N, C-alpha and C positions, 0 to 999 in steps of 0.2 A: 572677692571670692563669691561664687554663686551661692545662693541660699540653699543650704543642705536639706534635702528631704521635705521641702515645703509642699511637694506634689503628692505626698503620701495620702492615700485614701484613709477614711476613718478606721477601716478594718486593719490596714497596714500599721497605722499609728497605734492601735490597740495591741497588735502583735509585737511592735517594738517595745511598748511598755511592759508587756508580759515577759519578753525576753530579758529586759534589763532587771526586772524584779527577781528573775530566777538565776541571775548570774552568780557564779561562785568566785570568791576572792581567796579561797583557801590555799591554793598552790599555783605556781606558774605553769604555763603550757610547756610542752616539750621544746627544749632550747633550739633544736634545729629549725623549728617553725618560725623563729624570729631572727635566725642567723646570729646566734650567740653561742660561745663556748662555755661560759660560766653560768650555772643555774642562778647564781646570785644576781646576775645582771639582766635577768628576764623579768620584765614588769607585767606583761600580758598574762592574764589568768583565765580568760574565757572569751567566747564570741558567739555571734548568732547572725544568721541571714534573715533579712526582712525584705521581701520583694525581690525583683530582678537585680537591682543594683544597690540596694540598701543593706547596711550592715551595722552591727554594734560590737564594740570590743570592750571588755572589762580589763582593768589593770589596777595594781596596787603600787603606790609609790612608797618608798621607805621614808621613815621619819628622819633618817640621817643616811648619808651616803658618802663614800670616800671622795668622790669627785663632785657629784650633784648634791651638795649639802645645802641646808637652809642658809639664807643670807643673814646679815647682822640684825635684821628685823624679824627673823623667825618665819620668813616666807619660803615656801618650796621653790627650788631652782626651776626657772622657766625651761631650762634645757632638759629637765625630766619630761616635760611635755613634748619637746622636739624628739627625744629618743623614743617616747611612746608612740608618736606619730609614725616614726620609721618602723618600729616593731609591729604596730597595728596593721600597716599596709602589707608588710611581708607576711604576717600571719594570715591575713585574709586572702592574699594571693595564693598561698599554698593550701590553705584549709578549704576555701570555697570557690576559687576562680580557676582551678585546674593547672596552676603553674607548678611543675614538678620540682621536688627537692633537687639540688644540684645546679639549678639555673643561677647565672650571675645576675646580681642586681646592682645597678649603677644609679646613684642619686643624681637627678637633674636639677631639681630645685625644691626648696622648702620655704613655706611662708606661714607664720603663725602670729597670733596676737592674744595677749592676756587682757581681757576686758574687765575683770574684777579681781584685783590682786588680793583683796581681803579673803577670798575663797581659798587662797593658797597658804593661809597661815597654818603652820604645823601645830597640831593639838596632841592630845594624849594617846591617840591611836593612829596607825597609818591611814592615810586618806584612801577612800575607794573612788576610783576614776572610771568613767565611762566615756568612750569616744563613739559618737553617732555619726556615721558617714555614708558617702556615696562613691561607688567605684565607677570610673570611666576609662575605657580603653583609648589610647592615643596612637596615632600613626597606623601601624598594621592593625588588621582586625584581630579578634580574639584568638583566631587560629594561629596567627603569626606571633602572638605574644610579644609584640614589639615594645610596648611601653604602656603605662597606665598612670592615672592620677586619682588620688582620693581626697575628697573634701570632708573635713570632720568638724563637729562641734565638741567642745570639751565640757564635761559635767563632773564636778568634784563634790562628793558627798551630797548629791542631788541638786547642786547649785551650778547653773550654767555660767561659765566664766571665761570662755575663750573659743577660738576657732583656729583651724590650721589646714593647710593644703600641702601635700607631698607628692612629687612626681618622680617616677623611676623608669629606667630601661630594664627589661628582663630578657635575657638571651641565653642560648646554649653556648657551649664552650667554643665552637667554631666561630660563631658570630662575635663572641667577646674577643677572641684572639685577633680577628680581623680589625675590630674597632680599635684595639690597643695599638696595632701596627699603624693604622691610619693616623693615630694620635701621636706617633713618634716613640711609643714605648713598646715593651715586650711583656706579654702575659705569661705567667708561670702556671702550669697546670694545677699545682697545689694551692695557688693563690698567694704563695710566699713572695716576699719582696726580695730584690737583689741583696746580696750579702753586704754591699757597701752602701752606706748612707752618708749624705752630706753632713759634715760636722763643722761648726764654726767655733771660733774662740770667743764669741761675744758673751758678755755676762747675761745670765738669766734674770728676768725681772722678778723682784721679791714678791712672794705670794700676796702680801697685804695690799699691794698696789693694783692687783688684778682680781681681787675678790676671791682668792683661793686660800686654803688653810695650810697646804703643804707645798714645799719646794717642788716635789716631783710632779705636781699637777700644773705647774706654770709652763705654758707653751709659748711664751713671749720672750724674745731676746732683743736687746737694744741694738740698733743699727746706726751707721754713721750719718745717714741723711736725716734731714728734718722731717718729722711725721712719718718716718719709715721704721719698721720693725721687722724682725725675722720670726718665722714660725718654727718653734723648736719641735722636732719630730722625734719622739721617744718611742720606738717600736716595742720597748719592754713595758710600756705602761699597761697595767692590767685591765683598765676600762676602755681607754681610747683605742687600744689595739687588742681587743678581746680575742680576735681570731686572725689568722694570716690574711694578708692582702698584698697586692702588688702595686698599689697606688695609695696616695693620701686620701683617707675616707672623708666623706662629706661632714661627718660629725666632728672630725678633727679640725677642719676648716672653720666650722661653726664655733668651736671652742676658742679658736684663735681670734675670730671676730668679736666674740663676747668679751674676752679678756682685754683686748685693745679698747673696746668701747667703754668698759668699766673704768679703765685707767684714764682715758681722755675725759670722760664725763666728771669723774670725781676729782680730778686734778686741774680741771679748767676753771672751776669756780673760786672766787676770792670773797673776802669780806663775809657778808651774811649767808652766802651759799656754802661756805667751806664746811660747815657741820652737817650738811644735808646728805641723806642717803637716797640714791637713785636705783630703780629696778628696771630691768629690761622688759619692755611691754610689747614690742613688735620687732620682728626680724624677717627679712626677706633675703634669701640667698639663691643666686643662680650659679650653677656649676657649669663652666664653659669648656674645660679641658681637664685631662688627667694630670694630677700632680705626681711627679716622679720623686723617689727618695734620693736619688743621686744628685739632685740639683737643689740649691738653696731656694727657699720660698720667702719672698718679701711680703709684708703686710703694710699697705699704704692707706693713709687717711686721705680720701679724696675730697671730703667736705665735712665740716663740723659746724652745726648751727645750734647754739645754745639759746635757751629761752631767756627773756629779760626778767622774768619773775619765777620764783620757785615752782609754782604750779604748772608752768609751761613745760612742754616736752622737749628734751634735747634730742637732736637727730644727727646721725653720722652715716656717711657713705664710705665704704671701705673696699679694698681690692686685695686679692692674693695673687702674686705675680711670680713667675719663674722666667728669668731672662726678659724677653719681650712678650711673653705669652701670659695673658690674664687667665688664671685658673678659675677664679670665682669672684663675683661681686656681691656685696651685701649692703643692705640699708637697715639700720637699726634705730629704734626709738627708745628713750629712757625717760621715766617719769619719777618725780619725787614721791617717796613713800614714807618719809619720816626723817628723823635726825639720826646721825651716826653716834653709836655708843662710844665710850672711851676706848681708845686704840688698845687692842690686845697685843701681847708680846708676839712678834712674828714667829711663825714656825721655822724650824731649822732642819727639818728632815723630810 
């Protein structure tokens, strides 16, 4: 990732500091500005422009969350960061970069790393989060609104602890419908998915194996092949499908990759590694094609490299596939962050 905002002049850096000091964390921004239907799922609270391409976004992460809950060591879920990256870019696009409401946003890729996990420890009050970033148009010029990328630094309670990049296509309805037809799918004007969704009879993976607390949050199903799983798409899930869509969202793919990574890392170790807890520290996802609801989606482990010692990072490469089409590829890295507490009784609801 390029170094974010290193080119700022001293006056711009001072303006950035003043903006961050004046941020409000009292209430979320309007939900339409981050493409959310539920106010409870809006994490962004404020923002500011600094220079031509520099921006800062304020957010507040919940101490607990139905899906993005703290892990067994009390650390905030890294996917809170991923969702805040998505919301931060959408907010800046609408609030500062002239992208009108109603435009379709399609995730192309997301890349993020937590460099200091200790900064994500959940304490007695919700953490105050600031993303400091730079906006860059891709493809078409700004007038065409073809696509853009944002590079962010993550600061939690004043402590720099990560970075992230997110890239999206932004287009009007006509362009979106054309893109969906070229991809072999059909766009619905309301964004709603087709009435029929592919349903399998495969058993759902228990929540304790994928790092979740509730059965309804498990998106992993067992498949027949070795190192192959199926993505369970539950369009009634209140967080993963907060608003209507006609394709599988990038954040649903990311949740599938995360859950499969958790399972492989924690069940691969034997002997002295069996009681260790690993946290997601790096994720790179490339979205290559639209995922349709009417076709089953396989999650495949392409490569799994475990460290020889506990302090070494475990790395996995994964793919999401429909038929012969690769929808997305992911590379994830997991680091040991402590020991696993005594197993809790698995949730049954």
